[in-house]
C-alpha positions in Angstrom: 0.0 0.0 0.0 1.2 3.5 -0.8 0.9 5.5 2.4 1.3 8.8 0.7 -2.0 8.2 -1.2 -4.0 6.4 1.6 -6.9 8.6 2.7 -7.0 7.5 6.3 -3.3 7.4 7.2 -2.6 8.3 10.8 0.6 8.9 12.8 0.4 5.3 14.0 0.7 4.2 10.4 4.1 5.9 9.8 6.6 3.1 9.2 9.6 2.7 11.5 11.9 3.1 8.4 10.3 6.6 7.8 10.8 7.5 11.5 14.5 6.5 11.3 14.9 8.5 8.1 13.3 11.5 9.8 15.6 11.2 12.8 18.7 11.5 10.5 17.2 14.4 8.6 16.2 16.1 11.8 19.7 15.7 13.2 21.0 17.5 10.2 18.5 20.4 10.6 18.9 20.7 14.3 22.3 19.3 15.4 23.3 18.9 19.0 25.1 21.8 20.7 26.9 21.9 24.0 23.7 22.6 25.9 20.9 21.3 23.6 20.2 17.8 22.2 19.9 17.1 18.5 16.4 16.9 17.1 16.7 13.1 16.7 17.8 12.7 20.3 14.9 14.9 21.5 12.3 12.3 20.7 11.5 13.0 17.1 10.6 9.8 15.3 9.3 8.4 18.6 6.3 9.7 20.5 7.0 13.3 19.7 6.3 12.7 16.0 2.9 11.3 16.9 2.1 14.4 19.0 2.9 16.7 16.0 1.1 14.6 13.5 -2.0 14.3 15.7 -2.1 18.1 15.8 -1.3 18.4 12.0 -2.5 15.3 10.3 -2.4 17.2 7.0 1.4 16.8 7.1 1.3 13.0 7.1 1.0 12.6 3.3 3.8 15.1 2.6 6.1 13.4 5.2 5.5 9.9 3.7 5.9 11.2 0.2 9.2 12.9 1.2 10.5 9.7 2.7 9.3 7.6 -0.2 11.1 9.7 -2.7 14.4 10.3 -0.9 14.9 7.4 1.6 17.9 6.1 -0.3 19.7 9.4 -0.2 21.9 10.8 2.5 20.1 13.4 4.7 21.8 16.4 3.0 21.0 15.0 -0.4 17.5 14.2 0.6 16.8 17.7 1.7 18.4 19.2 -1.4 16.3 16.9 -3.6 13.1 17.7 -1.8 13.8 21.4 -2.0 14.2 21.1 -5.8 11.4 18.7 -6.7 8.8 18.7 -4.0 8.6 22.0 -2.0 5.4 21.1 -0.1 7.1 17.9 1.2 10.2 19.8 2.0 8.3 22.4 4.0 6.3 19.7 5.8 9.6 18.0 6.9 10.9 21.4 8.2 7.7 22.1 10.0 7.5 18.6 11.6 11.1 18.8 12.8 10.8 22.3 14.2 7.4 21.6 15.7 8.5 18.4 17.3 11.7 19.8 18.7 10.2 22.9 20.3 7.3 21.0 21.9 9.5 18.4 23.5 9.4 18.6 27.3 13.2 18.2 27.5 13.9 21.0 25.1 11.3 23.3 26.7 12.9 22.6 30.1 16.4 23.3 28.8 15.2 26.6 27.3 13.5 27.5 30.6 10.2 27.9 28.9 7.2 26.5 30.8 4.7 27.5 28.2 1.7 29.8 28.6 0.7 29.9 32.2 -2.5 31.4 33.8 -1.8 34.6 35.6 -4.0 36.8 37.8 -3.9 40.4 36.8 -4.1 43.0 39.6 -5.3 46.2 38.3 -3.4 48.5 40.6 -0.2 46.7 40.3 -0.1 45.2 36.7 -2.1 47.7 34.7 -1.5 51.4 34.4 -4.7 53.0 35.7 -4.4 56.0 33.5 -4.3 53.8 30.4 -7.4 51.9 31.7 -9.3 55.1 32.5 -8.7 56.4 28.9 -10.4 53.3 27.6 -13.3 53.6 30.1 -13.8 57.3 29.3 -13.6 56.6 25.5 -16.6 54.2 25.9 -17.4 51.0 23.9 -16.4 50.8 20.3 -18.4 48.2 18.5 -21.0 48.0 15.8 -24.4 46.5 16.3 -24.6 43.2 14.6 
């Protein structure tokens, strides 16, 4: 079965060979540094790929097509080839790698980013009252629907 044309392909259907290919490509795109892991070591290809593809199932076909057409090439050559012959697949791979990397709990922790957190706003301390009063004095601005 050709997964790039299957209508109901899910993240769970991504072959292990495709995940391995993506790990190698991801390591080229986001290599390890002294303080940060490479994309492949951060969980891409494992559970983190499934997280990204559950959020963006529209990328599955492009990913599988990218892998199918370049899996015999080295990662550098694969990315060059995709950029030349299949720009949507190339962009899907870039988005999947970046999306996976920057949503990995390990990477978020190393960056010191806890994500969006609820915060209680105290009017007297967090908001300039003069700014707020100008809005109150201006009155509502909306059109009746």
